[in-house]
C-alpha positions as CSV (number, residue, x, y, z in Angstrom):
1,M,120.4,80.7,50.7
2,R,118.1,83.6,50.1
3,L,115.4,81.9,51.8
4,L,117.1,81.0,55.0
5,F,118.3,84.8,55.2
6,L,114.7,85.9,54.9
7,L,113.2,83.5,57.4
8,F,116.2,84.2,60.1
9,P,114.2,86.9,61.5
10,L,111.2,85.2,61.8
11,F,113.1,82.4,63.7
12,C,114.4,85.1,66.0
13,A,111.3,86.7,66.5
14,T,109.5,83.3,67.7
15,F,112.1,82.2,69.9
16,E,110.6,81.5,73.3
17,Y,111.9,82.2,76.8
18,N,110.8,81.1,80.3
19,F,109.7,83.7,82.8
20,L,108.6,83.4,86.2
21,V,106.6,86.3,87.7
22,Y,106.6,85.8,91.7
23,C,103.7,87.7,93.0
24,P,102.7,86.8,96.6
25,L,98.8,87.6,96.7
26,F,98.2,90.3,99.2
27,G,97.1,93.6,97.5
28,H,94.8,94.1,94.4
29,S,96.7,97.0,92.6
30,H,99.8,95.0,93.2
31,T,98.7,91.9,91.6
32,K,97.0,93.5,88.8
33,F,100.5,95.2,87.8
34,F,102.3,91.9,88.0
35,A,99.7,90.0,86.2
36,T,99.9,92.6,83.3
37,I,103.7,92.2,83.3
38,A,102.9,88.2,82.8
39,D,100.3,88.7,80.3
40,S,102.5,91.0,78.3
41,L,105.2,88.5,78.2
42,T,102.6,85.8,77.2
43,D,101.2,87.8,74.4
44,A,104.7,88.3,73.0
45,G,105.2,84.6,72.8
46,H,107.0,83.4,75.8
47,N,106.3,80.6,78.3
48,V,105.4,82.7,81.5
49,T,104.4,81.1,85.0
50,F,102.5,83.4,87.2
51,F,103.4,82.2,90.7
52,T,100.9,83.6,93.5
53,P,101.3,82.1,97.0
54,T,98.1,83.2,98.8
55,I,98.2,85.7,101.5
56,V,95.0,87.4,101.6
57,E,92.1,84.8,100.8
58,K,89.8,87.0,98.9
59,Y,91.9,87.5,96.1
60,R,92.7,83.6,95.7
61,D,89.8,83.2,93.3
62,V,90.2,86.4,91.2
63,N,91.3,85.9,87.7
64,Y,94.1,88.5,87.3
65,T,95.7,87.1,84.5
66,K,94.1,87.0,80.9
67,S,96.4,85.3,78.4
68,T,98.7,83.4,80.9
69,K,97.4,80.3,81.7
70,D,99.9,78.8,84.0
71,V,99.0,80.4,87.3
72,V,100.4,78.5,90.1
73,H,99.0,79.1,93.8
74,M,100.4,78.0,97.1
75,E,98.4,77.7,100.2
76,P,99.4,79.7,103.0
77,S,100.3,78.7,106.7
78,E,98.3,79.6,109.6
79,K,100.7,82.3,110.5
80,L,100.6,83.7,107.1
81,R,96.9,83.3,106.8
82,A,96.6,85.5,110.2
83,Y,98.8,88.1,108.5
84,G,96.3,88.0,105.7
85,E,93.6,88.5,108.2
86,Q,95.4,91.3,109.9
87,M,95.4,93.1,106.6
88,E,91.7,92.7,106.0
89,S,90.8,93.4,109.4
90,G,91.1,97.4,109.4
91,E,95.0,97.7,110.0
92,F,94.9,101.0,107.3
93,V,91.7,102.5,108.6
94,R,93.7,104.8,111.1
95,F,95.0,106.5,108.1
96,W,91.8,108.2,107.4
97,T,92.5,110.4,110.3
98,E,96.4,109.9,110.9
99,D,99.6,110.9,109.3
100,S,101.1,108.3,106.9
101,S,104.5,109.8,106.0
102,A,107.8,107.8,105.5
103,T,108.6,107.3,109.2
104,E,105.1,107.1,110.3
105,I,104.3,104.0,108.0
106,I,107.3,101.9,109.6
107,P,104.6,99.5,111.5
108,V,103.0,98.7,108.2
109,I,106.4,98.0,106.5
110,E,107.2,95.6,109.2
111,L,104.1,93.9,108.8
112,F,104.7,93.6,105.1
113,Q,108.3,92.3,105.9
114,N,106.9,89.8,108.4
115,M,104.4,88.3,105.8
116,Y,107.2,87.8,103.1
117,N,109.6,86.2,105.8
118,E,106.8,83.7,106.5
119,Q,106.4,83.2,102.9
120,A,109.7,82.2,102.6
121,E,109.1,79.7,105.4
122,V,106.3,78.1,103.8
123,M,108.4,77.7,100.3
124,R,111.0,76.2,102.4
125,D,108.5,73.5,103.9
126,N,107.2,72.5,100.4
127,L,110.4,72.1,98.6
128,G,108.6,69.4,96.5
129,F,106.2,72.0,95.3
130,L,109.4,74.1,94.2
131,D,111.0,71.0,92.4
132,D,107.8,70.9,90.1
133,L,108.5,74.7,89.3
134,K,112.2,73.9,88.8
135,R,111.6,71.6,86.1
136,R,110.3,74.6,84.0
137,N,113.8,75.9,83.6
138,F,113.1,79.5,84.0
139,D,115.4,82.0,82.2
140,V,114.5,85.1,84.1
141,I,112.2,85.7,87.4
142,I,110.2,89.0,87.9
143,F,109.3,90.0,91.3
144,E,108.5,93.0,93.6
145,S,111.9,94.6,94.8
146,Y,110.8,94.4,98.4
147,V,109.6,91.0,98.6
148,F,112.8,89.4,99.5
149,S,111.6,86.0,99.8
150,A,112.3,86.0,96.1
151,Y,115.8,85.7,96.5
152,P,116.0,82.3,98.3
153,L,113.3,81.1,95.8
154,M,115.3,82.3,93.0
155,D,118.5,80.4,94.4
156,Y,116.7,77.5,94.8
157,L,115.4,77.3,91.2
158,D,118.8,78.1,89.8
159,I,117.3,81.2,87.9
160,K,120.4,83.3,86.7
161,S,118.6,86.5,85.7
162,F,116.3,88.5,87.8
163,I,114.4,91.7,87.6
164,P,113.1,93.5,90.7
165,S,110.3,95.5,90.0
166,L,108.0,98.2,91.7
167,S,104.2,98.7,91.2
168,L,105.1,102.1,93.0
169,T,107.0,104.9,91.0
170,H,110.4,104.5,92.8
171,D,111.9,103.2,96.0
172,V,115.0,105.6,97.3
173,A,116.4,102.3,99.0
174,L,116.6,100.4,95.7
175,A,118.0,103.2,94.0
176,Q,120.8,103.6,96.5
177,S,121.3,100.0,96.1
178,I,122.1,100.0,92.7
179,E,123.8,103.2,92.8
180,E,121.1,105.4,90.9
181,P,121.6,109.0,91.6
182,A,118.8,109.8,94.9
183,M,119.9,112.9,96.3
184,P,117.7,113.9,99.0
185,S,117.9,117.5,98.0
186,V,115.8,116.6,94.8
187,V,114.3,113.0,95.2
188,S,111.9,112.3,98.2
189,D,110.9,108.9,99.4
190,V,108.0,107.4,97.4
191,C,106.0,107.6,100.7
192,S,106.7,111.3,101.6
193,P,104.1,114.0,101.0
194,F,106.7,116.2,99.2
195,G,106.4,117.3,95.6
196,E,109.4,118.3,93.5
197,K,110.1,121.7,95.1
198,L,111.4,121.1,98.5
199,N,112.0,123.7,101.3
200,I,115.0,123.3,103.7
201,F,112.9,121.3,106.4
202,E,111.7,118.8,103.6
203,R,115.2,118.2,102.4
204,A,116.3,117.6,105.9
205,F,113.6,115.1,106.4
206,N,114.6,113.3,103.0
207,A,118.1,113.2,104.2
208,F,117.5,111.5,107.5
209,A,114.3,109.6,106.5
210,A,115.8,106.7,104.2
211,P,119.0,106.3,106.6
212,Y,116.7,106.0,109.7
213,I,114.2,103.3,107.8
214,D,117.3,101.2,106.8
215,F,118.4,101.6,110.4
216,V,115.3,100.3,111.9
217,L,114.3,98.0,109.3
218,G,117.4,97.1,107.0
219,Y,117.3,94.0,104.9
220,P,116.0,90.6,106.3
221,V,118.3,87.8,106.6
222,H,117.5,84.7,104.4
223,Q,119.1,81.5,104.1
224,S,119.3,79.3,101.0
225,F,116.7,76.5,100.9
226,K,119.6,74.1,99.8
227,P,122.7,72.7,101.6
228,P,124.9,74.1,102.9
229,Y,122.1,76.7,103.7
230,N,124.4,79.6,103.1
231,V,122.9,83.4,104.1
232,I,121.9,85.1,101.1
233,D,123.4,88.7,101.0
234,I,120.6,90.6,99.3
235,R,122.2,93.9,100.0
236,N,125.1,93.0,97.7
237,F,123.2,90.6,95.2
238,E,120.5,93.1,94.5
239,P,122.7,95.5,92.3
240,E,123.4,92.4,90.1
241,A,120.0,92.7,88.5
242,S,119.8,92.8,84.7
243,F,117.3,95.6,84.9
244,V,114.6,97.2,87.4
245,F,111.2,97.7,86.2
246,L,109.2,100.8,87.9
247,N,105.5,101.5,87.6
248,S,106.4,105.0,86.5
249,N,105.9,107.1,83.3
250,P,108.6,110.0,82.6
251,F,105.6,112.1,81.1
252,V,103.6,111.8,84.2
253,D,106.5,111.3,87.0
254,F,108.7,114.3,88.3
255,P,111.8,114.1,86.1
256,R,114.8,112.8,88.2
257,P,118.1,111.0,87.2
258,T,118.2,107.4,86.5
259,L,120.5,104.5,85.4
260,T,120.5,102.8,82.0
261,K,119.2,99.6,83.9
262,T,116.2,101.5,85.0
263,V,113.0,100.9,83.0
264,E,109.9,102.9,83.3
265,I,107.1,100.8,82.4
266,G,104.2,102.9,84.2
267,G,100.7,102.5,82.3
268,I,101.2,98.9,81.1
269,S,97.8,98.3,83.0
270,V,96.1,100.6,80.7
271,D,94.9,99.0,77.7
272,L,93.4,101.8,75.9
273,N,92.2,99.8,72.6
274,R,90.3,97.3,75.0
275,L,88.9,100.0,77.1
276,R,87.7,102.1,74.2
277,S,85.9,99.2,72.9
278,E,84.3,98.0,76.0
279,K,80.7,98.6,76.6
280,L,78.8,99.4,79.9
281,D,75.9,97.3,80.5
282,G,72.3,98.6,80.9
283,K,72.6,99.6,84.5
284,W,75.5,101.7,84.4
285,S,74.8,103.3,81.1
286,N,71.3,104.6,82.5
287,I,73.1,105.9,85.4
288,L,75.4,108.0,82.9
289,N,72.4,109.2,81.1
290,Q,70.5,110.6,84.1
291,R,72.5,113.9,84.2
292,K,74.7,116.0,82.0
293,K,77.7,115.5,84.4
294,T,78.6,112.6,86.5
295,I,81.5,112.1,89.1
296,L,82.7,108.8,89.9
297,V,84.2,108.6,93.7
298,S,86.2,105.8,94.8
299,F,89.0,105.5,97.6
300,G,90.5,102.2,96.0
301,S,90.6,98.5,97.4
302,V,92.6,98.9,100.6
303,M,90.9,101.9,102.2
304,F,87.4,101.9,102.3
305,S,84.7,104.7,102.1
306,K,82.6,102.9,104.7
307,D,85.7,103.5,107.2
308,M,85.9,107.1,106.8
309,P,84.9,109.3,109.9
310,M,81.2,109.8,109.9
311,E,81.7,113.8,109.7
312,N,83.4,113.2,106.4
313,K,80.4,111.0,105.0
314,I,77.9,113.9,106.2
315,A,80.0,116.7,104.5
316,L,80.5,114.9,101.2
317,A,76.9,113.8,101.0
318,K,75.6,117.5,102.1
319,V,77.7,119.1,99.1
320,M,76.7,116.6,96.5
321,K,73.0,117.0,97.2
322,K,73.3,120.6,96.4
323,F,74.6,119.8,92.9
324,L,71.3,118.5,91.5
325,E,72.5,118.5,87.9
326,V,75.3,116.1,88.8
327,T,75.2,112.3,89.3
328,F,77.4,111.0,91.7
329,I,78.7,107.2,91.6
330,W,80.0,106.5,95.1
331,K,82.0,103.4,95.5
332,Y,80.8,102.3,99.2
333,E,81.2,98.9,100.8
334,S,78.2,98.9,103.3
335,N,74.5,99.4,103.5
336,D,74.4,102.0,106.2
337,T,74.0,104.9,103.8
338,D,70.8,106.1,105.0
339,S,72.6,107.3,108.2
340,F,74.2,110.2,106.2
341,A,72.7,110.3,102.8
342,K,69.1,109.3,103.2
343,G,66.7,110.8,100.5
344,I,69.5,112.1,98.3
345,E,68.7,111.0,94.5
346,N,71.7,112.0,92.8
347,I,73.9,109.6,94.5
348,H,74.2,106.0,93.3
349,F,76.2,103.8,96.0
350,S,77.6,100.6,94.8
351,S,80.1,98.2,96.8
352,W,81.8,97.4,93.4
353,V,82.0,99.8,90.2
354,P,83.6,99.2,86.8
355,Q,86.2,102.1,87.3
356,T,88.0,101.6,84.1
357,A,85.0,101.2,81.9
358,L,83.7,104.3,83.6
359,L,86.5,106.3,82.9
360,A,86.9,105.6,79.4
361,D,83.3,106.5,79.0
362,S,83.0,110.3,77.7
363,R,80.0,110.8,80.0
364,L,81.8,110.6,83.0
365,S,82.9,114.2,83.7
366,A,85.5,113.8,86.5
367,F,86.8,111.2,89.1
368,F,87.1,111.8,92.8
369,T,90.1,109.3,93.7
370,H,92.4,108.3,96.6
371,A,95.4,109.0,94.2
372,G,96.4,105.4,94.3
373,L,99.3,104.8,91.4
374,G,96.8,102.3,89.3
375,S,93.9,105.1,89.4
376,I,96.7,108.0,88.6
377,N,97.9,105.9,85.3
378,E,94.2,105.1,84.5
379,V,93.1,108.6,84.5
380,S,95.9,110.1,83.0
381,Y,95.8,107.6,80.1
382,L,91.8,108.2,79.7
383,G,91.9,112.0,80.3
384,K,89.6,112.6,82.9
385,P,90.1,115.6,85.3
386,A,90.1,114.5,89.0
387,I,90.2,115.4,92.7
388,L,92.9,113.9,94.3
389,C,92.7,113.1,97.9
390,P,95.3,110.8,99.3
391,L,95.2,108.9,102.2
392,F,98.6,107.1,102.8
393,A,101.8,105.6,101.5
394,D,102.8,106.9,98.0
395,Q,99.4,108.7,97.6
396,M,100.5,111.9,98.8
397,R,103.4,112.1,96.1
398,N,101.0,110.7,93.6
399,A,98.6,113.3,94.0
400,K,101.1,116.2,93.7
401,M,102.8,114.3,90.7
402,L,99.5,114.5,88.7
403,A,98.2,117.9,90.0
404,R,101.4,119.6,88.5
405,H,99.9,118.6,84.9
406,N,96.9,121.1,85.7
407,G,94.4,118.7,85.0
408,S,93.5,117.7,88.7
409,M,93.7,119.4,92.0
410,E,94.5,118.0,95.6
411,L,92.0,118.0,98.4
412,T,93.6,116.6,101.6
413,K,92.1,114.0,103.7
414,Y,91.8,116.6,106.6
415,E,89.6,118.9,104.4
416,L,87.0,116.0,103.7
417,A,84.8,117.5,106.6
418,D,85.1,121.1,105.3
419,T,81.9,121.5,103.0
420,K,83.2,125.0,101.6
421,K,86.5,123.4,100.3
422,I,84.6,120.1,98.8
423,S,82.0,122.5,97.1
424,E,84.7,124.7,95.6
425,A,86.7,121.3,94.3
426,F,83.5,120.2,92.7
427,Q,82.6,123.5,91.0
428,K,86.0,123.8,89.7
429,I,86.5,120.4,88.4
430,L,83.3,120.3,86.9
431,F,82.8,123.8,85.3
432,D,86.3,125.0,84.7
433,E,87.2,123.8,81.3
434,S,91.0,124.5,81.9
435,Y,91.1,121.0,83.7
436,A,89.4,118.8,81.2
437,E,91.6,120.5,78.6
438,S,94.9,119.7,80.6
439,A,93.8,116.2,81.4
440,E,93.0,115.8,77.6
441,K,96.5,117.0,76.6
442,L,98.2,114.6,79.2
443,A,96.3,111.7,77.4
444,R,97.5,112.5,74.0
445,Q,101.0,112.8,75.0
446,L,100.8,109.5,76.6
447,E,99.1,108.0,73.8
448,S,101.9,109.4,71.4
449,Q,104.8,108.7,73.6
450,P,107.8,107.6,71.4
451,I,108.1,104.0,72.9
452,K,105.1,102.4,74.5
453,P,105.8,101.1,78.0
454,K,104.9,97.4,76.9
455,D,107.5,97.6,74.0
456,L,110.1,98.4,76.8
457,L,109.1,95.9,79.1
458,V,108.9,92.9,76.4
459,K,112.2,94.2,74.8
460,H,114.0,94.4,78.3
461,A,112.8,91.3,79.4
462,E,114.1,89.4,76.4
463,F,117.5,91.2,76.4
464,A,117.8,89.8,79.9
465,A,116.6,86.3,79.1
466,R,119.2,86.2,76.2
467,F,122.1,87.6,77.9
468,G,121.5,87.4,81.6
469,R,123.1,89.6,84.1
470,L,124.6,92.8,82.6
471,P,127.5,93.9,84.8
472,G,128.4,96.5,82.1
473,L,125.3,98.3,83.3
474,D,126.5,98.4,86.8
475,P,128.2,101.9,87.7
476,Y,131.5,101.9,88.9
477,S,130.5,104.7,91.5
478,R,129.0,101.7,93.4
479,K,132.5,100.5,94.4
480,M,133.5,104.0,95.3
481,S,134.3,105.4,98.8
482,F,132.1,107.9,100.2
483,I,135.4,110.2,100.0
484,E,136.0,109.4,96.4
485,Y,131.9,109.7,95.3
486,F,131.6,113.2,96.9
487,L,135.0,114.4,95.8
488,I,136.2,115.1,99.3
489,D,139.8,113.9,98.3
490,V,139.6,116.6,95.4
491,A,138.4,119.1,97.5
492,V,141.3,118.6,100.4
493,I,143.7,118.7,97.6
494,C,142.2,121.9,96.2
495,F,142.0,123.4,99.6
496,V,145.8,122.5,100.5
497,I,146.8,124.0,97.3
498,L,144.5,127.2,97.7
499,I,146.4,127.7,101.4
500,S,149.8,126.8,99.9
501,V,149.5,129.6,97.6
502,I,147.9,132.0,99.9
503,L,150.7,131.5,102.2
504,L,153.4,131.6,99.3
505,L,151.8,135.1,98.2
506,R,151.9,136.4,101.8
507,K,155.6,135.2,102.1
508,L,156.3,136.8,98.8
509,F,154.3,140.1,99.7
510,C,156.2,140.0,103.0
511,V,159.5,139.6,101.3
512,I,159.0,142.4,98.7
513,F,157.5,144.8,101.6
514,S,160.7,144.2,103.7
515,F,162.8,144.9,100.8
516,V,161.2,148.5,99.8
517,I,161.3,149.3,103.4
518,V,164.9,148.5,103.8
519,K,165.5,150.3,100.6
520,Q,163.6,153.5,101.5
521,K,165.6,153.6,105.0
522,R,168.9,153.5,103.0
523,K,167.6,156.5,100.9
524,I,166.8,158.3,104.0
525,E,170.1,158.0,105.6
């Protein structure tokens, strides 16, 4: 009996659940985040299927998962392939010079919605393919919250528990859907260029941006893949999620109110032990040894350095040339560098760089980045000072989010042609020790955080698999009317009582006043 008692925790610990991680293949950072979720659950001993329908062809043969071996691809339709080609053809180039706040980015969001809608049609046309997935008897499906094609997929596969997740820090629309507090006076849209201190115009923008986007785009209409082909009411179905995973970390992000079902797992993609043990090959190690200081320059996998305005390239190269004691590793995707940097010996151009390995190396002094969330998490965990030059989408907010920790500084994309601004930024980030000290302090905090993001992910995913949907976490405020939620009825009652008291006091005063006047008249008479 004692033996059974001692072995019981072991049996519980080794209980396996079946997870489906649904991740259409359209972006590098997005796929890397969801692949890490899949690997984390696989490493915890569960059966995980990583379902990655192809949209952008160049990511088709990239091995995003390490321990997860059940990777399932689905070929795109011609229409879906065209959407993927549109994403690769420079759709985002204009954001090197144009604004990209929450309202200006609507055409990009429409492109994404069209992609996901077509992905749903591709799955509808391949039900035999889905039947093979159905035989795996999944307990939970995990997917990007705005990839709404997940809902008809989940319905067809009869998966009861679902966890919408975000490769971004947050989503105001998702927060409002699950009735998480997202007052526009304190919570900006993820694509807004604002920080935590908002003036009256920024608060006004927040108040109207989310309703406007919802009015223009709204929730797409999806029908079930099986008879009687009912319409799936995503807006009302979404709040039934067991949990919501966000690529946010409370020690980095702006503080804001959240629900119990919101789980912040920002940083799961950063494996510190692996990165610290990883060795750079001879080529990159030799580059880092050339000078005492080295800066890595990279603008990510969506926006390419080769597409930036020529005046920006010239300005950057001109300033880099002045810092003779510094090596610059510049991720650049073309061979036209002689047109703006010919003869500059301290710049090393490369179409690919081992970014995380370089950031983990003590010989790298700083990082010049576009402030994509993946890069923000890496530079935060690895303690490197950074120059943040956001270009579009969530990057403006990300830059302000990290800069407030004093280990980095922001340089706007409109200042990339200003040699004075660039020179000042390089000078500060390289030679002002306070930036390195603050960056290292944040890294120590993240390494010592009480509960590791990966543990939060695994434990909550297991809980959802075991108990399914959790109506006890659904706040009653979601069912309240506008009048009830904002205490308008209470305010009206208080106002009526106040007016009644004032009128009563006025009446009483008039009576007393009349009585006193009458009494005085009688005395006079």
